[in-house]
TIMARDO-15988 format. One line per 10 residues: number of its first residue (from 1); for each residue z, x, y of N, C-alpha, C, O, CB. Coordinates in steps of 0.1 Angstrom, whole numbers, plus 5000, padded with zeros to 4 digits. Atoms other than C-alpha are relative to their C-alpha. Last residue first. Glycine has a CB too. Layout:
# residues N
NUM = Z/X/Y/Z/X/Y/Z/X/Y/Z/X/Y/Z/X/Y  ...
This chain:
# residues 183
183 = 4998/5011/5009/1542/8757/6057/5014/5000/4997/5018/4992/4989/4992/5001/4988  4994/5011/4993/1539/8780/6088/5003/4987/4991/5007/4977/4996/4990/4997/5012  4988/4997/4995/1533/8813/6069/5008/4989/5007/5020/4989/5009/4999/5012/5009  4988/5000/5010/1507/8799/6046/5014/5005/5006/5024/5003/4999/4996/5010/4989  5000/5012/5009/1480/8785/6071/5012/5002/4989/5018/4992/4985/4985/4999/4992  4993/5011/4993/1487/8812/6096/5002/4988/4992/5012/4982/4993/4993/4996/5012  4987/4997/5002/1476/8838/6070/5008/4989/5008/5019/4985/5003/5004/5014/5005  4996/5008/5010/1440/8824/6072/5017/5002/4997/5022/4992/4991/4992/5004/4988  5000/5014/4993/1435/8840/6106/5006/4990/4990/5014/4982/4993/4985/4995/5004  4989/5000/4991/1442/8874/6089/5004/4987/5007/5015/4984/5009/4998/5011/5010
173 = 4989/4999/5009/1417/8867/6062/5012/4999/5008/5021/4991/5004/4999/5012/4991  4998/5012/5006/1391/8857/6088/5013/5000/4991/5020/4991/4992/4988/4998/4994  4996/5010/4989/1397/8887/6110/5001/4986/4992/5011/4979/4994/4989/5000/5013  4986/4997/5000/1392/8910/6078/5007/4989/5010/5018/4985/5007/5002/5015/5004  4995/5005/5011/1358/8893/6075/5015/5002/4998/5022/4993/4992/4992/5005/4989  5001/5015/4998/1349/8900/6110/5006/4994/4989/5014/4984/4991/4987/4995/5002  4990/5005/4991/1361/8936/6107/4999/4985/5002/5010/4980/5004/5000/5007/5014  5000/4994/4988/1341/8942/6075/5010/4995/5009/5020/4989/5005/4988/4999/5004  4987/4999/4991/1344/8935/6039/4997/5008/5013/4995/5020/5013/5013/5007/4990  4998/5011/4993/1307/8928/6027/5013/4999/5008/5014/4993/5019/5000/4988/4992
163 = 5005/4999/4987/1299/8963/6015/5002/4989/5010/4999/4991/5021/4987/5002/4999  5001/4986/4994/1304/8958/5979/4993/4999/5013/4982/4994/5014/4994/5010/4992  5007/4989/5009/1311/8921/5972/5000/5013/5008/5005/5014/5019/4985/4995/4996  5008/4991/4994/1338/8901/5989/4993/5009/4990/4999/5016/4982/5007/5008/5011  5005/4992/5009/1357/8870/5977/4989/5009/5007/4980/5003/5013/4994/4992/4988  5009/4993/4992/1381/8852/5999/4995/5009/4990/5003/5016/4984/5006/5007/5011  5006/4990/5010/1404/8823/5984/4988/5007/5008/4981/5000/5015/4995/4992/4986  5012/4996/4996/1427/8800/6006/4994/5014/4990/5002/5022/4986/5001/5004/5015  5007/5007/4988/1454/8778/6000/4987/5004/5004/4979/4996/5009/5009/5002/5012  5011/4992/4992/1463/8787/5964/4997/4992/5012/4994/4980/5012/4986/5002/4991
153 = 5014/5005/4999/1494/8768/5952/4992/5009/5009/4996/5014/5020/4999/4985/5006  5008/4999/5013/1528/8781/5940/4986/4995/5000/4980/4993/4989/5007/4994/4989  4993/5012/5009/1546/8767/5972/4992/5001/4987/4987/4991/4983/4999/4984/5008  4988/5003/4996/1523/8793/5992/5005/4988/4991/4996/4981/4987/5001/4998/5015  4994/5012/5006/1491/8810/5984/5015/4998/5006/5021/5008/5011/5000/5002/4984  4988/5004/4992/1466/8834/6001/5006/4987/4992/4999/4977/4990/4997/4997/5016  4996/5013/5002/1441/8850/5975/5013/4998/5010/5022/5006/5009/5003/4998/4984  4987/5003/4994/1421/8879/5984/5003/4986/4998/4995/4977/5000/5001/5003/5015  4998/5014/5000/1391/8892/5961/5015/4999/5006/5024/5005/5001/4998/4993/4985  4987/5004/4995/1377/8926/5967/5001/4984/4999/4991/4977/5002/5002/5005/5016
143 = 4992/4988/4998/1347/8944/5950/5015/4996/5004/5024/5003/5000/4993/5009/5011  4993/4997/4988/1333/8912/5936/5007/5014/5002/5015/5018/4993/5009/4989/5001  5008/4993/4990/1305/8912/5912/5009/5002/5012/5004/5009/5021/4987/4993/5003  5001/4986/5005/1328/8904/5882/4991/5007/5010/4989/5020/5009/4994/5000/4986  5014/4998/5001/1340/8873/5899/4998/5015/4998/5003/5024/5005/4994/4994/5013  5005/4994/4988/1376/8868/5891/4987/5004/4998/4983/5009/4988/5008/5009/5004  5014/5003/5001/1386/8842/5864/4993/5008/5013/4986/5001/5020/4997/4984/4999  5005/5000/4985/1422/8843/5876/4985/4999/4999/4979/4994/5009/5005/5014/5010  4998/5014/4994/1435/8831/5841/4995/5000/5013/4994/4989/5019/5015/4996/4999  5009/5009/5005/1422/8864/5826/4999/4987/5006/4989/4981/5008/5001/4998/4987
133 = 4992/5010/5008/1441/8888/5847/4990/4988/4995/4983/4982/5004/5012/4994/5008  4988/5005/4993/1415/8914/5860/5008/4990/4990/5003/4987/4979/4996/4993/5014  5003/5013/4998/1380/8920/5847/5012/4994/5007/5010/4983/5014/4998/4993/4986  5009/5002/4989/1384/8958/5850/4997/4985/5003/4992/4983/5014/4988/5007/4999  5012/5006/5004/1414/8958/5828/4991/4997/5011/4996/4990/5021/5003/4988/4993  5009/4992/5009/1446/8978/5832/4989/4992/4993/4988/4992/4981/5008/5007/4988  5001/5010/5012/1460/8960/5862/4991/5007/4991/4980/5010/4995/4994/4986/5004  5012/5001/5009/1469/8989/5886/5001/4990/4989/5010/4992/4980/4997/5013/4994  5000/4997/5012/1493/8992/5916/4987/4997/4992/4976/4994/4997/5010/4994/4996  5013/4998/5004/1500/8990/5952/5001/5004/4985/5008/5014/4982/4993/5009/5009
123 = 5002/4992/5012/1531/8976/5968/4984/5000/4996/4976/4991/4999/5008/4994/4988  5008/5008/5012/1529/8966/6003/4998/5007/4989/4992/5018/4990/4987/4996/5004  4992/5010/5007/1557/8980/6026/4992/4992/4989/4998/4985/4981/5007/4990/5012  4985/4999/5002/1544/9012/6040/5007/4991/4991/5015/4994/4982/5007/4999/5012  4994/5012/5006/1507/9015/6038/5014/5002/4998/5016/5011/4990/4992/4994/4988  4987/5003/4994/1497/9042/6063/5005/4987/4994/5010/4978/5001/5000/4999/5017  5000/5013/4993/1460/9042/6052/5013/4994/5007/5014/4983/5012/4995/4990/4991  5012/5000/4989/1458/9077/6043/5000/4988/5008/4999/4988/5021/4985/5001/4992  4995/4991/4989/1492/9075/6025/4990/5000/5011/4993/4999/5023/5003/5014/4995  4989/5007/4993/1480/9044/6005/5006/5008/5011/5009/5003/5022/5012/4997/4990
113 = 5006/5010/4994/1448/9062/5995/5012/4991/5009/5010/4988/5021/4992/4991/4988  5006/4992/4989/1468/9093/5983/4992/4989/5011/4993/4990/5023/4989/5011/4994  4989/4994/4993/1490/9070/5960/4993/5007/5014/4997/5003/5025/5008/5012/4990  4993/5011/4993/1460/9051/5949/5010/5004/5010/5011/5000/5021/5006/4991/4991  5008/5003/4989/1442/9084/5941/5004/4987/5009/5001/4986/5021/4986/4998/4995  4998/4990/4989/1472/9095/5921/4990/4997/5011/4994/4999/5023/4999/5016/4995  4987/4999/4994/1471/9063/5900/5002/5009/5011/5005/5005/5022/5009/5005/4990  5001/5007/4987/1434/9061/5894/5013/5001/5007/5013/5001/5019/4997/4985/4997  5009/4993/4990/1434/9087/5866/5001/4992/5012/5001/5000/5022/4985/5001/4995  4995/4985/4997/1464/9075/5848/4991/5006/5010/4996/5012/5020/4999/5010/4986
103 = 4989/4999/4990/1453/9038/5852/5003/5013/5002/5003/5017/5014/5013/4993/4997  4996/4987/5000/1419/9041/5834/5010/5003/5010/5007/5010/5020/4990/5010/5001  4996/4997/5015/1406/9007/5825/5005/5013/4999/5008/5017/4988/4987/5001/4989  5006/4988/5006/1406/8997/5862/5005/5001/4986/5017/4998/4982/5004/5013/5009  5004/5004/5013/1415/8967/5886/4992/5012/4993/4981/5016/4999/4992/4986/5000  5013/4994/5002/1435/8975/5916/4996/4998/4986/5004/4998/4978/4999/5014/5003  5001/4996/5013/1463/8951/5924/4986/5005/4998/4976/4998/5000/5004/4987/4990  5015/4998/5004/1473/8950/5960/5000/5005/4986/5007/5014/4982/4992/5010/5009  5002/4988/5008/1505/8934/5972/4984/5001/4996/4976/4992/4996/5008/4998/4986  5015/4996/5001/1517/8909/5998/5001/5012/4991/5010/5020/4991/4993/5003/5015
93 = 5001/4990/5010/1549/8889/6006/4985/5003/4999/4976/4996/5002/5007/4996/4987  5014/4997/5003/1557/8867/6036/5000/5012/4991/5007/5022/4994/4990/5001/5013  5000/4993/5013/1594/8859/6037/4986/5004/4994/4984/5006/4982/5007/4991/4991  5008/5010/5009/1588/8833/6066/5000/5007/4986/4996/5001/4976/4985/4998/5006  4993/5012/4999/1615/8853/6087/4993/4989/4989/5000/4981/4983/4999/4995/5014  4988/5000/5009/1599/8885/6077/5008/4987/5000/5014/4984/4989/5009/5012/5003  4997/5014/5005/1566/8874/6093/5011/5002/4990/5012/4995/4980/4988/4994/4993  4999/5010/4990/1559/8904/6115/5006/4986/4997/5011/4978/5005/4986/4998/5006  4990/4997/4992/1567/8929/6089/5003/4989/5011/5015/4986/5014/4998/5013/5006  4988/5001/5007/1545/8913/6065/5012/5002/5009/5021/4994/5010/5000/5009/4988
83 = 4996/5015/4999/1518/8911/6092/5012/4997/4990/5019/4988/4994/4987/4991/4994  4994/5004/4988/1521/8948/6097/5003/4984/5001/5012/4979/5007/4990/5004/5012  4988/4992/5001/1512/8957/6060/5008/4994/5015/5019/4989/5014/4997/5018/5000  4990/5009/5009/1486/8930/6061/5014/5006/5000/5024/4999/5001/4995/4999/4985  4999/5012/4991/1467/8950/6089/5011/4990/4993/5020/4984/5000/4985/4992/5002  4989/4994/4986/1473/8982/6070/5002/4987/5007/5013/4985/5010/4992/5013/5012  4986/4999/5006/1460/8963/6038/5008/5005/5011/5019/5001/5013/5001/5011/4987  4994/5014/5004/1428/8950/6057/5014/5003/4996/5022/4995/5000/4991/4993/4988  4996/5008/4987/1421/8985/6071/5007/4989/4998/5018/4987/5002/4990/4996/5009  4987/4993/4993/1426/9002/6037/5003/4994/5014/5015/4991/5017/4997/5015/5003
73 = 4988/5006/5007/1402/8976/6022/5012/5006/5007/5021/5000/5010/5000/5001/4984  4998/5013/4995/1376/8987/6049/5012/4992/4994/5020/4985/5000/4987/4991/4999  4994/5000/4987/1382/9022/6041/5002/4987/5005/5012/4984/5011/4992/5008/5009  5010/4999/4989/1374/9018/6003/5008/5001/5014/5020/4999/5013/4990/4987/5001  4991/4997/4989/1396/9023/5972/4990/5002/5013/4985/5013/5014/5008/5014/4998  5003/4985/4994/1375/9006/5946/5009/5000/5012/5013/4990/5018/4984/5004/5006  5005/4992/5011/1379/8974/5921/4996/5015/5006/4991/5024/4999/4986/4994/4994  5010/4991/4996/1403/8953/5943/4995/5010/4989/5003/5015/4980/5005/5008/5013  5005/4994/5012/1424/8923/5937/4989/5008/5004/4979/5003/5009/4996/4991/4989  5013/4994/4998/1445/8914/5967/4996/5007/4987/5004/5015/4982/5001/5010/5011
63 = 5003/4990/5011/1475/8891/5965/4985/5004/5000/4976/4995/5000/5004/4994/4987  5014/4997/5001/1488/8874/5996/4999/5010/4989/5006/5020/4988/4994/5007/5014  5006/4988/5007/1519/8855/5995/4987/5002/5001/4979/4992/5002/5002/5001/4986  5012/4996/4997/1541/8827/6012/4995/5013/4994/5003/5022/4995/4999/4999/5013  5001/4993/4989/1574/8818/5994/4984/5003/5003/4977/5002/4993/5007/5013/4998  5007/5009/4991/1575/8790/5969/4997/5008/5013/4991/5003/5023/5009/4988/5002  4996/5014/5000/1584/8814/5939/4991/4992/5010/4979/4991/5009/5016/4998/5003  5003/5007/4986/1575/8848/5948/5005/4988/5000/5009/4984/5011/4986/5000/5003  4988/5000/4991/1595/8864/5917/4997/4994/5015/5006/4992/5024/5006/5016/5001  4988/5005/5005/1571/8857/5889/5011/4998/5010/5018/4988/5009/5004/5009/4989
53 = 5001/5015/4999/1540/8862/5911/5012/4995/4995/5016/4985/5001/4989/4995/4992  4995/5005/4988/1554/8898/5917/4997/4986/5001/5004/4979/5008/4993/5007/5012  5007/5011/4997/1551/8908/5881/5005/4994/5013/5016/4988/5013/5001/4991/4988  4993/5011/4991/1560/8943/5875/4993/4988/5002/4981/4990/5004/5003/5004/5012  5008/5014/4999/1553/8970/5850/5007/4991/5008/5019/4990/5008/4997/4994/4986  4995/5010/5008/1568/9005/5858/4991/4988/5001/4983/4987/5011/5016/4997/5004  5002/4997/5013/1552/9037/5870/5006/4989/4990/5005/4991/4978/5007/5013/4997  5013/4993/5002/1565/9034/5906/5000/5005/4984/5008/5012/4979/4998/5012/5010  5004/5004/5014/1595/9011/5907/4987/5006/4995/4981/5001/4985/4998/4985/4999  4989/4995/5007/1609/9027/5940/4998/4996/4985/5006/5000/4976/5013/4996/5007
43 = 4987/5007/4998/1575/9022/5957/5010/5006/4990/5007/5015/4982/4999/4983/4999  4993/4996/4988/1539/9031/5947/5014/4994/5001/5017/4985/4994/4994/4995/5011  5003/4987/4998/1517/9031/5917/5008/5006/5012/5009/5018/5015/4984/5001/5004  5000/4997/4986/1530/9000/5901/4999/5015/5002/5004/5023/4994/5013/4994/5008  4993/4989/4998/1516/8991/5867/5001/5005/5014/4991/5007/5021/4996/5010/4992  5008/4988/4999/1505/8956/5865/5010/5012/5003/5022/5010/5007/4989/4998/5012  4993/4987/4997/1521/8924/5852/4988/5010/5002/4978/5009/4997/5011/5005/4988  5006/4989/5007/1506/8888/5854/5008/5013/5004/5014/5013/5014/4984/5002/5003  4994/4986/5001/1518/8855/5861/4993/5009/4993/4987/5007/4983/5013/4999/4994  4992/4998/5011/1495/8825/5870/5008/5014/5001/5004/5022/5010/4991/5000/4986
33 = 5003/4985/5006/1483/8816/5903/5010/5002/4990/5022/5000/4991/5000/5013/5010  4988/4992/4999/1484/8778/5908/4998/5014/4994/4992/5015/4983/5012/4993/4993  4996/4994/5014/1453/8760/5919/5012/5009/4999/5016/5015/5009/4988/5008/4994  4993/5010/5009/1452/8739/5950/5004/5005/4987/5012/4999/4980/4991/4988/4999  4988/5007/4995/1427/8761/5967/5005/4988/4992/4997/4980/4986/4996/4995/5015  5004/5006/4988/1404/8780/5942/5012/4992/5006/5022/4990/5000/4988/4990/4996  4992/5012/4997/1411/8805/5917/4995/4996/5013/4991/5004/5022/5017/5002/4999  4987/4997/5001/1382/8828/5907/5009/4989/5004/5003/4978/5003/5003/5011/5008  4996/4993/4988/1346/8827/5918/5015/5001/5001/5020/5003/5012/4994/4993/5012  4991/5006/4991/1332/8820/5884/5004/5007/5011/5002/5019/5011/5011/4997/4993
23 = 4997/4995/4986/1305/8831/5861/5008/4990/5007/5005/4978/5007/4989/5003/5007  4989/4990/5000/1309/8821/5824/5003/5006/5013/5014/5012/5014/4999/5009/4992  5005/4986/5002/1275/8806/5821/5011/5011/5001/5008/5023/5000/4989/5003/5009  4995/4994/5011/1287/8771/5815/4997/5015/4997/4999/5020/4986/4995/4992/4989  4985/5003/5000/1284/8757/5850/5006/5006/4987/5018/5009/4987/5002/4983/5000  4994/4993/4991/1250/8776/5854/5016/4996/5000/5025/5005/5003/4994/4996/5012  4998/4985/5006/1237/8762/5820/5008/5007/5011/5017/5013/5007/4985/5008/4997  4990/4999/5012/1244/8727/5832/5002/5012/4996/5014/5017/4995/4997/4992/4987  4987/5002/4994/1226/8731/5865/5011/5000/4989/5022/5005/4991/5000/4988/5009  4997/4988/4994/1196/8746/5846/5015/4999/5007/5023/5009/5007/4989/5003/5010
13 = 4998/4989/5009/1194/8718/5823/5006/5012/5006/5016/5018/5002/4988/5003/4992  4988/5004/5007/1196/8692/5850/5005/5011/4990/5016/5014/4991/4998/4989/4993  4989/4997/4990/1168/8711/5869/5014/4995/4994/5023/5003/4996/4997/4992/5013  4997/4987/4999/1148/8710/5836/5010/5005/5010/5019/5013/5008/4987/5006/5002  4994/4996/5012/1152/8673/5831/5003/5015/5000/5014/5020/4997/4991/4995/4987  4986/5004/4997/1145/8666/5869/5007/5004/4987/5018/5009/4988/5001/4983/5003  4995/4992/4989/1111/8685/5866/5016/4999/5001/5023/5008/5002/4994/4997/5012  4997/4987/5006/1102/8669/5833/5006/5010/5010/5013/5019/5006/4988/5006/4993  5011/4991/5002/1105/8635/5849/5003/5014/4993/5015/5017/4992/4992/5001/5013  5001/4988/4991/1137/8613/5845/4987/5008/4995/4983/5009/4983/5013/5010/4998
3 = 4997/4988/5008/1131/8577/5832/4997/5013/5007/4987/5015/5014/4992/5000/4987  5008/4988/5000/1134/8550/5855/5003/5011/4991/5014/5015/4990/5000/5005/5013  4993/4988/4998/1151/8517/5845/4989/5011/5000/4979/5011/4992/5012/5003/4989
């Protein structure tokens, strides 16, 4: 039997260390999104805590977790807003959860950002923790995380660091919608 050399031992140690370092890319395909509540900034339930995961059941849905109010995010949400209208028969749902430890300050900025980007049907709100819901294990360096799920299972997960969300990436997310509205 061969004994591992020092390089193999160090490599194995580093691999094990990376697995247990706490860094994670969030929910992956096949995993179930857990319930969480956030304070709504828009819509008739403005100012109240709500859990969209709880009421989505088996319907197709898109949840976006974001750490900042950017123009590319506004473009993505605007296109998703249109997709929700186009896929009413499939009962497609979508919402944006901004991550912040200062909901009162962020709230009016979200309202203005939603108006600027003509967001009509997608609820916008704040989860009051910059790390996001604990069970989601969101990447701390991600500016935007998009989860597509149906039948209570994640089908696709997209993570974008600052500056990575662009027209091509928005196109990838929108293309992924077909995987959940046709199931």
